MMTF fields as JSON, N, C-alpha, C and O atoms, coordinates in Angstrom:
{
  "mmtfVersion": "1.0.0",
  "mmtfProducer": "UNKNOWN",
  "numBonds": 311,
  "numAtoms": 312,
  "numGroups": 78,
  "numChains": 1,
  "numModels": 1,
  "chainsPerModel": [1],
  "groupsPerChain": [78],
  "chainIdList": ["A"],
  "bondAtomList": [4, 2, 8, 6, 12, 10, 16, 14, 20, 18, 24, 22, 28, 26, 32, 30, 36, 34, 40, 38, 44, 42, 48, 46, 52, 50, 56, 54, 60, 58, 64, 62, 68, 66, 72, 70, 76, 74, 80, 78, 84, 82, 88, 86, 92, 90, 96, 94, 100, 98, 104, 102, 108, 106, 112, 110, 116, 114, 120, 118, 124, 122, 128, 126, 132, 130, 136, 134, 140, 138, 144, 142, 148, 146, 152, 150, 156, 154, 160, 158, 164, 162, 168, 166, 172, 170, 176, 174, 180, 178, 184, 182, 188, 186, 192, 190, 196, 194, 200, 198, 204, 202, 208, 206, 212, 210, 216, 214, 220, 218, 224, 222, 228, 226, 232, 230, 236, 234, 240, 238, 244, 242, 248, 246, 252, 250, 256, 254, 260, 258, 264, 262, 268, 266, 272, 270, 276, 274, 280, 278, 284, 282, 288, 286, 292, 290, 296, 294, 300, 298, 304, 302, 308, 306],
  "bondOrderList": [1, 1, 1, 1, 1, 1, 1, 1, 1, 1, 1, 1, 1, 1, 1, 1, 1, 1, 1, 1, 1, 1, 1, 1, 1, 1, 1, 1, 1, 1, 1, 1, 1, 1, 1, 1, 1, 1, 1, 1, 1, 1, 1, 1, 1, 1, 1, 1, 1, 1, 1, 1, 1, 1, 1, 1, 1, 1, 1, 1, 1, 1, 1, 1, 1, 1, 1, 1, 1, 1, 1, 1, 1, 1, 1, 1, 1],
  "groupList": [{"groupName": "UNK", "atomNameList": ["N", "CA", "C", "O"], "elementList": ["N", "C", "C", "O"], "formalChargeList": [0, 0, 0, 0], "bondAtomList": [1, 0, 2, 1, 3, 2], "bondOrderList": [1, 1, 2], "singleLetterCode": "X", "chemCompType": "L-PEPTIDE LINKING"}],
  "groupTypeList": [0, 0, 0, 0, 0, 0, 0, 0, 0, 0, 0, 0, 0, 0, 0, 0, 0, 0, 0, 0, 0, 0, 0, 0, 0, 0, 0, 0, 0, 0, 0, 0, 0, 0, 0, 0, 0, 0, 0, 0, 0, 0, 0, 0, 0, 0, 0, 0, 0, 0, 0, 0, 0, 0, 0, 0, 0, 0, 0, 0, 0, 0, 0, 0, 0, 0, 0, 0, 0, 0, 0, 0, 0, 0, 0, 0, 0, 0],
  "groupIdList": [1, 2, 3, 4, 5, 6, 7, 8, 9, 10, 11, 12, 13, 14, 15, 16, 17, 18, 19, 20, 21, 22, 23, 24, 25, 26, 27, 28, 29, 30, 31, 32, 33, 34, 35, 36, 37, 38, 39, 40, 41, 42, 43, 44, 45, 46, 47, 48, 49, 50, 51, 52, 53, 54, 55, 56, 57, 58, 59, 60, 61, 62, 63, 64, 65, 66, 67, 68, 69, 70, 71, 72, 73, 74, 75, 76, 77, 78],
  "secStructList": [7, 7, 7, 7, 5, 7, 2, 2, 2, 2, 2, 2, 2, 2, 6, 7, 7, 2, 2, 2, 2, 2, 2, 2, 2, 2, 2, 6, 7, 1, 1, 7, 7, 3, 3, 3, 6, 6, 3, 3, 3, 5, 7, 2, 2, 2, 2, 2, 2, 2, 2, 2, 2, 6, 7, 7, 7, 7, 7, 7, 7, 6, 6, 6, 6, 7, 7, 6, 6, 7, 7, 1, 7, 7, 7, 7, 7, 7],
  "xCoordList": [104.415, 104.575, 104.413, 104.964, 103.647, 103.467, 104.736, 105.578, 104.861, 105.999, 105.972, 104.934, 107.109, 107.199, 107.343, 107.909, 106.824, 106.795, 107.756, 107.956, 108.35, 109.195, 108.316, 107.094, 108.926, 108.183, 107.326, 106.182, 107.857, 107.1, 105.866, 104.778, 106.02, 104.896, 103.856, 102.655, 104.32, 103.401, 102.625, 101.418, 103.317, 102.65, 101.585, 100.508, 101.879, 100.9, 99.647, 98.532, 99.818, 98.676, 97.823, 96.594, 98.476, 97.747, 97.267, 96.513, 97.698, 97.299, 98.038, 97.5, 99.274, 100.087, 101.347, 101.666, 102.05, 103.364, 104.386, 104.235, 105.421, 106.455, 107.045, 107.365, 107.187, 107.738, 106.891, 107.424, 105.578, 104.697, 105.069, 105.155, 105.291, 105.683, 107.042, 107.261, 107.949, 109.264, 109.142, 109.788, 108.312, 108.096, 107.442, 107.848, 106.437, 105.759, 106.725, 106.663, 107.629, 108.604, 109.473, 109.74, 109.909, 110.737, 109.991, 110.592, 108.677, 107.844, 107.292, 106.583, 107.608, 107.131, 105.612, 104.991, 105.018, 103.582, 103.404, 104.378, 102.171, 101.909, 101.944, 101.958, 101.957, 101.92, 103.226, 104.289, 103.118, 104.312, 105.215, 104.742, 106.498, 107.449, 108.581, 108.741, 109.351, 110.476, 111.75, 111.738, 112.837, 114.146, 114.994, 115.267, 115.4, 116.308, 117.573, 117.648, 118.558, 119.732, 119.294, 118.74, 119.541, 119.105, 117.741, 117.159, 117.242, 115.965, 114.798, 114.773, 113.825, 112.576, 111.509, 111.308, 110.835, 109.844, 108.542, 108.535, 107.452, 106.117, 105.448, 105.527, 104.794, 103.982, 102.594, 102.001, 102.064, 100.73, 99.653, 98.713, 99.786, 98.811, 98.881, 97.852, 100.081, 100.229, 99.641, 99.081, 99.764, 99.166, 97.646, 96.997, 97.086, 95.634, 95.159, 94.133, 95.915, 95.569, 95.624, 94.743, 96.654, 96.781, 95.616, 95.013, 95.303, 94.204, 92.887, 92.081, 92.673, 91.447, 91.414, 90.349, 92.57, 92.612, 92.315, 92.031, 92.383, 92.102, 90.63, 90.236, 89.82, 88.396, 87.727, 87.922, 86.95, 86.198, 84.717, 84.197, 84.056, 82.629, 81.858, 82.138, 80.913, 80.108, 78.657, 78.24, 77.908, 76.472, 75.751, 76.265, 74.577, 73.723, 73.331, 73.027, 73.328, 72.902, 71.485, 70.636, 71.225, 69.878, 68.912, 69.192, 67.794, 66.784, 66.905, 65.964, 68.009, 68.176, 67.311, 67.488, 66.397, 65.539, 64.479, 63.854, 64.242, 63.229, 62.022, 62.088, 60.939, 59.706, 59.798, 60.711, 58.867, 58.847, 58.621, 58.91, 58.11, 57.858, 59.115, 59.064, 60.241, 61.503, 61.85, 61.715, 62.296, 62.645, 64.089, 64.526, 64.841, 66.226, 67.205, 68.389, 66.762, 67.674, 68.491, 68.325, 69.387, 70.208, 69.398, 68.467, 69.759, 69.047, 70.039, 71.196, 69.598, 70.439, 70.459, 69.785, 71.225, 71.274, 69.911, 69.138, 69.637, 68.338, 68.442, 67.444],
  "yCoordList": [90.031, 90.249, 88.903, 87.885, 88.935, 87.73, 87.426, 88.3, 86.182, 85.789, 86.563, 86.655, 87.114, 87.843, 86.861, 85.779, 87.253, 86.386, 86.882, 88.086, 85.947, 86.352, 86.663, 86.535, 87.062, 87.483, 86.354, 86.586, 85.144, 84.006, 83.737, 83.52, 83.749, 83.509, 84.619, 84.351, 85.865, 87.006, 86.95, 87.19, 86.634, 86.55, 85.463, 85.642, 84.347, 83.256, 83.704, 83.398, 84.412, 84.893, 85.853, 85.803, 86.73, 87.718, 87.166, 87.83, 85.956, 85.387, 86.018, 86.124, 86.437, 87.087, 86.272, 85.346, 86.627, 86.047, 86.837, 88.045, 86.165, 86.89, 88.048, 89.1, 87.853, 88.9, 90.163, 91.268, 90.014, 91.182, 92.023, 93.247, 91.388, 92.135, 92.796, 93.912, 92.121, 92.712, 93.967, 94.981, 93.887, 95.048, 96.178, 97.334, 95.855, 96.876, 97.563, 98.779, 96.777, 97.397, 98.393, 99.492, 98.005, 98.891, 100.185, 101.256, 100.07, 101.234, 101.957, 102.954, 101.469, 102.055, 102.017, 102.981, 100.905, 100.672, 99.301, 98.581, 98.954, 97.645, 97.692, 98.765, 96.516, 96.451, 96.917, 96.875, 97.361, 97.749, 96.528, 95.393, 96.773, 95.693, 96.206, 97.41, 95.274, 95.611, 95.068, 94.001, 95.798, 95.337, 95.06, 95.959, 93.823, 93.433, 92.93, 91.783, 93.806, 93.489, 93.445, 94.415, 92.322, 92.143, 91.485, 91.409, 91.018, 90.289, 91.251, 92.271, 90.912, 91.662, 90.805, 89.645, 91.385, 90.647, 91.437, 92.668, 90.698, 91.283, 90.846, 89.681, 91.782, 91.492, 91.089, 91.813, 89.949, 89.533, 90.6, 90.703, 91.388, 92.458, 93.518, 94.066, 93.808, 94.775, 94.23, 94.986, 92.921, 92.316, 92.414, 92.722, 92.152, 92.243, 93.682, 93.92, 94.64, 96.059, 96.461, 97.168, 96.01, 96.32, 95.722, 96.403, 94.455, 93.802, 94.534, 94.7, 94.966, 95.712, 97.043, 97.486, 97.683, 98.978, 98.853, 99.847, 97.634, 97.395, 97.093, 96.85, 97.108, 96.82, 97.922, 99.111, 97.511, 98.448, 98.242, 97.135, 99.298, 99.216, 99.319, 100.175, 98.455, 98.451, 98.741, 98.645, 99.095, 99.307, 98.112, 97.41, 97.899, 96.848, 97.254, 98.424, 96.309, 96.664, 97.215, 96.744, 98.219, 98.774, 97.676, 96.889, 97.642, 96.636, 95.411, 94.619, 95.226, 94.05, 94.195, 95.119, 93.289, 93.286, 94.358, 94.59, 95.028, 96.068, 95.54, 94.495, 96.259, 95.829, 96.026, 96.692, 95.456, 95.547, 96.979, 97.301, 97.848, 99.226, 100.089, 101.293, 99.469, 100.209, 100.825, 100.176, 102.077, 102.748, 102.488, 102.976, 101.721, 101.387, 102.473, 102.342, 103.55, 104.645, 104.298, 103.247, 105.226, 105.0, 105.217, 106.021, 104.503, 104.579, 104.947, 104.529, 105.713, 106.054, 104.913, 103.904, 105.056, 104.012, 103.814, 104.756, 102.579, 102.27, 102.196, 101.945],
  "zCoordList": [120.101, 118.671, 117.956, 118.373, 116.877, 116.076, 115.294, 115.085, 114.866, 114.046, 112.736, 112.08, 112.362, 111.099, 109.946, 110.101, 108.789, 107.621, 106.554, 106.399, 105.817, 104.693, 103.479, 103.548, 102.391, 101.199, 100.637, 100.246, 100.591, 100.046, 100.907, 100.373, 102.214, 103.113, 103.015, 102.997, 102.95, 102.853, 101.54, 101.516, 100.455, 99.158, 99.166, 98.597, 99.803, 99.874, 100.622, 100.2, 101.703, 102.483, 101.658, 101.719, 100.882, 100.088, 98.749, 98.038, 98.403, 97.118, 95.951, 94.849, 96.196, 95.173, 94.918, 95.663, 93.863, 93.619, 94.43, 94.607, 94.92, 95.662, 94.85, 95.405, 93.551, 92.694, 92.735, 92.626, 92.891, 92.979, 94.188, 94.086, 95.327, 96.527, 96.333, 96.805, 95.649, 95.386, 94.52, 94.784, 93.494, 92.612, 93.398, 93.277, 94.197, 94.987, 95.95, 96.13, 96.577, 97.487, 96.729, 97.215, 95.548, 94.727, 94.387, 94.312, 94.181, 93.828, 95.058, 94.919, 96.253, 97.516, 97.62, 98.068, 97.207, 97.371, 98.036, 98.256, 98.348, 98.942, 100.455, 101.057, 101.065, 102.53, 103.162, 102.542, 104.413, 105.178, 105.34, 105.387, 105.423, 105.663, 106.542, 106.745, 107.052, 107.91, 107.272, 106.658, 107.418, 106.959, 108.193, 108.988, 108.341, 109.412, 108.729, 108.29, 108.651, 107.843, 106.388, 105.872, 105.729, 104.338, 104.234, 103.153, 105.351, 105.344, 105.276, 105.965, 104.433, 104.331, 105.011, 104.651, 105.986, 106.762, 106.86, 106.853, 106.951, 107.028, 108.319, 108.711, 108.97, 110.151, 109.65, 108.85, 110.105, 109.655, 109.876, 109.088, 110.94, 111.19, 110.084, 109.689, 109.587, 108.492, 107.194, 106.4, 106.976, 105.779, 105.84, 104.841, 107.014, 107.176, 106.974, 106.336, 107.524, 107.363, 105.889, 105.401, 105.189, 103.767, 102.975, 102.147, 103.228, 102.513, 102.762, 101.846, 103.992, 104.326, 103.587, 103.155, 103.439, 102.751, 101.258, 100.589, 100.746, 99.321, 99.062, 97.922, 100.11, 99.966, 99.157, 99.412, 98.195, 97.354, 97.649, 97.516, 98.044, 98.322, 97.012, 96.174, 96.859, 95.642, 95.992, 97.146, 94.967, 95.134, 94.558, 93.687, 95.047, 94.512, 93.104, 92.87, 92.145, 90.782, 90.791, 91.548, 89.944, 89.895, 89.479, 88.575, 90.141, 89.859, 90.746, 90.813, 91.42, 92.27, 93.513, 94.307, 93.664, 94.834, 94.828, 95.864, 93.712, 93.615, 92.86, 92.212, 92.947, 92.293, 90.785, 90.297, 90.057, 88.596, 88.132, 86.98, 89.005, 88.619, 88.689, 88.438, 89.03, 89.121, 87.764, 86.726, 87.784, 86.539, 86.121, 85.079, 86.924, 86.573, 86.914, 86.603, 87.544, 87.9, 89.125, 89.742, 89.457, 90.65, 91.899, 91.929, 92.908, 94.199, 95.279, 95.239, 96.224, 97.372, 98.36, 98.156, 99.433, 100.453, 101.073, 101.247, 101.399, 102.001, 103.492, 104.169]
}
């Protein structure tokens, strides 16, 4: 098992403020965490899983890399 991280350490890894993680815990959203007594701890693997789940797939802008005859419409996957 990897070393568990406190809220400040977890927030630093995710690029967030510790308060954001506290608010998310209160709202039951955000990365998984563990409670050991009063301590709130995060597993680095859970932080990585959470960050991956936030990935948004985008499409290439219409016209990007296409010929001048492009009509600017939407294109399916190539």
